N, C-alpha and C positions, 0 to 999 in steps of 0.2 A: 122913245129912246132909238137911236139907232144902232144901224149894223154895228159889231164890232173890229169891223176890217179882217177878220177870219177869212170870210168868205164863206161861214159856214149858214148865215144867215139869224147865228145866234149874237140878240141883243144884249149891252154892255150890262144889266140889272142879274139877268139868264145866266151869264155866264161866270159872273161875280158870285150866284148862290149855288150853282153845278161846282166849282173849284174848289167852294167854301164845302160843301157836301162831301164832296171826295177827299177830301183834306180830311173830315172831320172820321174818317173810316168807316161812318153809319150805311149798313145799306142800303140804298133807295134806287126807285125806278121814276127818272122825269117822263113826263106825259106833257106833249103840248098838244091845246083841242086847236082844231081845225075854225073855231068862231070865238069870242070873247063873249064870252056870259054875261049877262044883264042883271044876274043876279046867284047869290047865293043857292039857291032853290037850284036855278037853270043851272050852277059849276056842277050841283050831286051828280041832276040828269045825265049830265056830259061824262060826267066820270064813270058814271053807273052805280053810288054809290047814296046814303043816305047825309042831308045831312049834314048832322051831328057829327058824323065823319069827316066832315072839312074843320080843320081848325084855322080859325083866324088867328094870325099876329095881328095883334093892336099895339099902336105905340101909345103910351098914355105920359104927359108930361107930368113931372112933379117937381119941379120947382124950375129956375133958368137955367138952360140948356143940359136939364137934366129931367132922361128918361128912362123908362121902362117897357120891356117886352111883357103881354097878358097873351098867352096862348088860352083861347075860348072856343070850344065847340062850338058849332053851326046853330045849334039850337038852343045855344044860352050867350047870356048877356052881361055884363059884368057886372058884379051887386058894387056900386062905388061903397058904402059902408064896412065892407068887407076887406075891401084893395086898402081902404087908407087905415082902417085897423091892423093889417099885417104891415104894412110900410110905417106905422108911426107918424102917417101925416093928415091936416086938416084938409090939404084940398090938393085936389086932382085933374085935370084937364085932359080932353082930346086935344091934340094941337088938330090947327089947319091944314092941309095938303103940302102946302109949301114947306114948313115948319116941320113934317111927317120927314117930309123927303130930306129935306137938309139934316135930319137926323140921325138917318136907316140910308140916305142913296137908292131910295127907291121909292114906287110911285104909289099912291095908296092904291089899295087892289091888289097890289104884288108884293106887299113886305113880307120880307121872311127875317130874322135872325142869322140865319147862314148867309154870310158876306155881307153883312151887313157894316156900311161903312166906319160904324163906331161899335164894338159890341158893347150894348146894353143889359146891363141885368134881363134875366129873364124868370118868371114867374110862371107857371104850365096852372092851371085849374084841376084840383081834384078829380074831376071828369075822365079828364086826357089820359095817362097813363090806362098802359093792360090792352091797348086795342092797336091793328090798324089805322093808321090817319091818312089824311091826303092835306096838305100846305101849299100855298102858294108857291114860286120860285121864283122871283126878281121881274118875271114880264108878263103881260096880262095872256091869257092864254096857257101857261106855264103853273104845273104843279107838279110837286113832288109826294111820291106813296113810301111810306117807309112805318116801322112800328114807331108810336109814342114813347116808350122806353127807350129808345137808343136817344131821340129826340134829345128828351131830360135832361138824360148823361151826359151825351155831346156837350150841350147848351148849361151844366150846371144851374139846372132850373129848379128853382124852387116849387115843391107842389103843394097849393095851397086851397082850401076853398073860396076861393072869389069870384065864383059868378052862379046866378040867378037863372030860373030856367026861363027861355024869351015867351 
């Protein structure tokens, strides 16, 4: 993505995420890394946190043109049977990168429910609340640190056991 034209060097996705976070009233701190991380473990090292404190915003397709965000801690992975049971569906899939971008306006690795071009429902794994987390914030190398409970409240997320240890 390119600079948004404000002269700040902020890319469009990061601008949308920042504006949505500001509008939500959630107390947060945006962090811009000097280098793009090549893995979740590297991103955790750059941020000085444990991988479990990075919460991935995964886009899951539940039907044609129908998606949900699933917030998954870095040390966990989606349990497809648990997620299917919660959503009452037989099939779910991870969309290709271009479909995820079309659904959210964000590139894979930068996705956040904050500022998504469509406000898809959000499911937060039951292990997310009660702590401080770091999430993607709309651009590679940009993250946001905030209270998980505030994220759940601001996004109206369902808190459900939908993951297993990685």
